[in-house]
C-alpha positions, 0 to 999 in steps of 0.5 A, a space after each residue: 663579483 660573481 663568476 661563472 664556473 665553466 665546469 658547472 653545466 646549465 642543467 645543474 644551475 636550477 630554475 629561475 624564480 620566474 620559471 618556478 612561478 610559471 610552473 606553480 601557476 600552471 600547476 594550480 590552474 590544472 589542480 583547480 580544473 581537476 578539483 572543479 571537475 570532481 565537485 561537479 561529478 560528485 554533485 551529479 552523483 549525489 543528485 542521481 543517488 537521491 533520485 534513485 533512492 526516491 525511485 526505489 522508495 516509491 517502487 517498493 511502496 507500489 510493489 507491496 500495494 500491487 501485490 495486496 490489491 491483486 488479492 483484494 476482495 478474496 473470499 468477501 462480498 464486493 459491496 452492499 447488495 440491493 435489498 430483496 423485495 419483501 425482505 426488509 429485515 435482511 442482513 447485508 454486508 454493510 450492516 457488519 462492515 459499514 466502512 466498505 460501501 464497496 469493496 475495494 473502496 476509493 476515498 477521493 481527497 477533496 481538491 486534489 488532496 491525497 486519496 485513501 484506498 480500502 479493501 477487505 479480504 480473507 486473512 491468511 491465518 485461519 482456524 477450524 470448527 472444533 464441533 459441527 454446527 447444526 442448521 439454525 445454530 447461532 453459536 460455533 466452537 472453533 479450535 483452541 486459539 481460534 478466537 484470537 485468530 478471528 479477533 480481527 477488529 471488525 469480527 467478520 468471518 467466512 466459513 467453509 469458503 462460503 458463508 459470511 458472518 459476524 461474531 457478536 459475542 465471545 471473542 477472544 474465547 473459542 465459543 462464539 455467538 454469531 450473526 450470519 450475514 445473509 443476503 436474502 434471508 431474515 434469520 441470523 442463524 446458520 442456513 446449512 449445517 457445517 461439519 467439524 474441521 471446516 475452515 473458518 477465516 477472519 476477514 481483515 480490512 486493509 487501508 492505505 492512507 497518507 498522514 502528513 508525509 507518512 504513507 501508512 498501511 493499516 490493518 487489524 494488527 495496527 499501523 505500518 509506516 511504509 515511507 516517511 517522504 511521500 508527498 502525494 498518494 492518488 488512486 483512480 479507476 481505470 476500466 469498468 468491465 463488470 456490470 450487472 444485477 449484483 452491483 447497485 452502483 452499475 459497475 465498478 473498476 477492475 483496474 486501479 491506477 496508483 500514483 505515489 509522489 516521493 519528495 527528497 528528504 533534504 533541499 538542494 539550493 542549486 535546484 528549483 522545482 518547476 511547479 512547486 518553486 521550492 528546492 526539493 526534488 520529487 519523483 512520481 511513479 504510477 502503476 496500474 493494478 487489476 483486482 483478480 477477484 472482482 467477479 467472485 461473490 460468496 454467498 450470493 445465490 438464493 436460499 
């Protein structure tokens, strides 16, 4: 028969089994609440991180595009000019660069499909004339290595920030046969003499396009991948402020609206897109960009 030791206090006896079970139950319940809170907070953090990554990806694309589009048309014609009466043999911008009916050029995708955006501009890399060019000449010699600089794929150049020409032979050497693109003259030769040392700059065509889910930037150096998670790329003209006699289409936008939709790389089974009905989150960012050089035309005056 068990006896109670009168010299042992109640606090020294310990907990009963029922007290231990109650304490464990309460502890497990509290741990479960803390763990559930952690899971929810961690999931919210991952979702926010995913959305932030998509926003940063779209913003990086738009920032680069805005920087370049602002310089679109720098030093180049804007579009095919209306032929001058009685000058059927004239050479025009489009004869040398048929892919740009206008500059810049929006290529709208059918039925909401992704768009393309093209523009031409003078390259940052330039060379100079090694020897002066006489009026009526059809050849020019550029500084050593200049032929490689002017080898832009479309072989169009601007000389002395003024005249537009196309290299018809000689690349990538430095002695080049040229075909001057005159807007109202029948000759292919230089209309004015050019002194040695004047700047000769190649013209590059830049294209932004969506191939599958890859947004690409294409220039004469090749194709650069900007993002692998782009679902849509849309371009539209916002305003038309420039009209007049040098624009055969009656006006062209001076501001373009670019919209980029980035899709999450991984699905989230707890999320359902309200429009697409799938488990992918999406972020769409839009930016308006004004072309600064739209009202400037090289080589547009009569000779």
